[in-house]
N, C-alpha and C positions, 0 to 999 in steps of 0.2 A: 715643340719649343724651338724657337729660332736660335741658331748658333752664333754667338757674338764674335765679331772680327774687328780688330782695331784698324782704323783707317786714318793714318796721319795725312794731313792736308785734305781731308774729306770735304772741306768747305770750298775748295778750289774748282777749277774747270774740269779737269779729267776726274779728280777725286769725287766730285758730286755725282757725276754720271756713273762712276763705279759703285757708289753707294746705292743708287737706284737699282742697278743690275744685281747687286748683292742681295738686296731685300727681295727682289723678284725670285731669286734662286734659293730663298729660305734661310738667309743669314741675317743677323742684326748688325748693321754697320755702326760702330762706335767711333764717331769722328773726333780726332784729336787735332786741334788747330788753334793757332794764336790769333787768327782773323786779321793778320797783317796784310794778307793778300786775298784770303778767302772771304766769303760773305755768309753771315749768319742765316740769311733766308735760303741759302742753298742746302742747308742741313735739314732734310725733310723725311729721311727714311730711318732715322735712329737718333740716339742721344748725341749731344755735343758736349765734349769736355774741353774747356779752354786750357791751353798750356803751350809752353815753349818746347821745341825739340831738344834744347840744351838743358832742360830742367829735369834732371834724373829723378829727384824726389817726387815730382808731379807725375812723371811717367810711371813710377813704381805704384803710386796711389791709384792711378786710373786702371792699371793692369790688375791690381789686387781687387778693385771694385767690380770689374766686369769679367775677369777671367776669360779672355778671348782664346779661341782655338788657334788663331793665326793673325797675321798682320799684313796689311797692304800699305806700302810706304810711298806716298806721293809728296810729302812735305819737303819744301826746299825752294831755293831761288832759281829762276829759269831764264833770265834775260841775258842773252849772249853779250850784247854791248855793255850792259852794266857790269857783267863779270870781268870784262877787260879793264874797266875803270876801277873796280873794287874787288880785285882777286882775293884778298885776304878775307873779306867778308863772306865771299862765296865758299871759301875753304872752311871757314868756321861753321857756317850754317849747314852747308850740304854734307861736308865730310865729318866734322866733329859732332854735328847734330845726329848724323846717322850712327856714328860710333856710340853716342849716348843711348840712342834707341836700342841698338843691339845689346848693350849691356843690360838695359832694363828688361828686354825680352828674355835674356839668359837667366836673370834672377827670378823672373816670373815663370820660367819653364815653358815659354812660348817658342816653339822651335820650327815654325813655318812662316815664310815671308815671301811676298811678291813685291819686287822693287820696280818703281817707275824709272826706267833709264831712257836713253836717247840715242839716236843715230849720230849725234855729235861726238860720240866716242871714237868714230872712225876717222874723222878729219877729212882731208881731201880724198875723194874716192879714186882708187887705182883701177877699179873695174866696176861696171854697172850691169845688172843689178848687184847690190851689195849683199854678200852672204855673211854669216856670223863669224867666219874665220878670216874675214878681211883684217888687215893690220889695224891696230888701234893707235892712232896718232892724232888725238884731238888738237885743234888749232886755236882753242880759246879756253879760259879757265872754267867756264861752265862745263864743257865736255870733259875737261880734266877731272873735275870734281865728281862727275857721274862715274867715270872710269875708276876713280879711287874708291868710291863706294862699292862698286862691283868687286874690287880687291878685298874690301872688308868682308863682303859676303863669302868669298872664297876662304878667307881665314877663319870665319865663324863656323865653317863645316867642322872644324876641330872640336868644338863643343856640342856639335849635334844639330846645328841649324840646317834646315833644308830650305833652299831658296831658289828663286829664279829672277833674273833681270829681264824685263821686257823693254827692248830698244825700239821706240817708235819714231816714226818719221813725222810728217806734218799733220798734227792733230787739227781737226776743223769740224764745222757743223755744230748743231745743237740738238738737244733732246727732241725727238719728233713729237712728243706730247707737250712740249713747251714748258716743262717743269724746271729746267735748268739750262744754262748755256754759258757762253764765253763772256767774261766781264773783267778783263785785265785793265789796270790803270797804272802806267800808260799802256795803251794797246800796241803791241809790237808784231802781232801775227798778220799775215797778208790778207786773208779773206775778210776778217772784220774791218780792216782798214779800207778794203775795196767797197764793202757794203756801207760803211759810214760815210765815205766820200760820195757814194751814189745817193744816199739819203740826205746829203747836205749837212751832215753832222760833224764832218771833219774836212780838212783841207784836201784838195785833189790828190789823188794817188801819185806817188813818184815811182815809176818803173826804172829800176836801177840797171840800165843797159839794155840795148836792143841789138847788140852785136856779139852775142854769145855764140859758141859753136853748137847751136841747136837748130832744129828745123825752121823755127820762126824767129830766132835771134834772142828769145827771152829764156830765162832760167826755167828748168824743168824740175818739178818736185813730185813726190809721192804723197798725195793728200788722202788721209784716212779719217773717216767719220769717228767722232769721239765716242759714240755709242758702240761702234765696233771695237774700239780700244777697251771700253769697259767690259764688254763680253769676253775679251781675251783674258783680262785680269781674273774674272770669275772662273773661267775655264782652267786657268793655271792653279788658282786656289783650290778648286774642287779636286784636282789631281794630287796636289800636295797633301790635302786632308786625307785622301784615300790611301796615301802612302806610295803613290806611283813615283817612279823616277823621272825626272825632267832634266833637260840640258841646263847648263848654268845661265844661258842667255838665249833669247829669241828675238828676231826682228818682227815688228808689226807694221805692215804696209799692205798695199794692194798689188804691188808688182808692176804697176802701170804709172808712167809719168804724165804729168799735165803741165803745160807751159803756162806762164803768166798770161800770155795773150789768150790762150784757151780758157783760162779761168775767168778772165774779164768778159770774154764773149758769152760764156755760160751765165754770168751774172746779169748781163744785159738782156739775155733771152728770158731768164726767170723773172727779173724785176720789171722788164719793160722800160727800163731807164738807161740812159747813157752813163758810163762810168767816167767822170772827169779825171783826167790824168795828164801827166807830163813825163818826159823821159830825162833821167839824170844819168850821171856816169856810173859805171860799175862800182860795186862796193868791194873793197879788198876782202879776201877770204871767202867770198861766195862761190861755191862750186857751180859749174854750169848745169850739172845733172846730179840729182840724188834720188835714187829709186831703190826700194827694198826688194830683196828676194824673200818672200814670205813662206816658201815651201816648207822650211823646217817647222814653223809654227803650225802649219796645216797638219803636218804629220804628228807632232807632239801633242797638240791641244785639240785636234779635230775642229779647228777654228778657221774661218776665213771671213774677209770683209764682205758684208752683205748690204750695207747702207752707203757705201762710199762712192757710188756713181756721182758725177759732178752735179747733176741736177738736184739730187737729194741733199747733198752737202750744202749747196747754195740755198736751196729753198728753206731748209730748217734753220740755217743761220740768219737768213733774211727775215723770217717770221720772228725770230728772237729779237732782232734789231728793231723791227717795226713795233713791237710791243714795249720798246724802251728798255730792253733787257730785264723785264720783270716777269717772274714765273706766273703761269696760270694758277 
């Protein structure tokens, strides 16, 4: 019999990939989502329970009905620019929503949680690659809210919660089997915007600055395939369920940086098409380089990124776009 696991935000990008990985590992993902950002068709590996993260009574009812062994928490708002415009909304949904979830888990006796965090908790990097002990000085409300939730998890240890925050860098790519993929509206991530510009589905890409202190003048990021992220969440969950001790937070990345120019070149190679683009001024708050040190995750989880080479990342995302973002 499959072990149920609550997955908040399981109808979203990373959440849906995690649900697929959970099912393959012998768990039954129970998606809890209000579908404000997620998609009903992305819920394919277990039941969907509609509900708001701030609705304590609804959470109580879902937990009582399914009696999950643990929870994976992806639900929340994720757009950096929007968080600057609407900081209070981000605090309400991300922080107070998480507080509500933790209360419901405590009442239900569910004491294991994997939290979807972000490299945005670090802010401007003082050193690269970034290790987990890097100072936490987020430069936008999105990063602040994720760090605040990590604080809630630390407090919840007092009532017995065993948890881990997985801080990932640039999620990208799509399910290699074509069953789910990225579908944000509006789309703010770089790779889908590169691909949509290539396919003529969006305006030409704007490269924000070509005068950064990097080898080719464009920003460098650590791009990790979403299926690799999903595997890391399952690895963490399995260890929590077994009763193993884990660190409070781990970075998820490849440890290798890729510039925007290199990503564009790989896209042109994979698609056989030119990427229409222009160059704009730098954006305030954009670090020149963001790269993870994933060695702690390798040691704690026995995990490493196996699908995150740039050709695989681009090819899976391109196939998803070519099919009109529709699952097979």
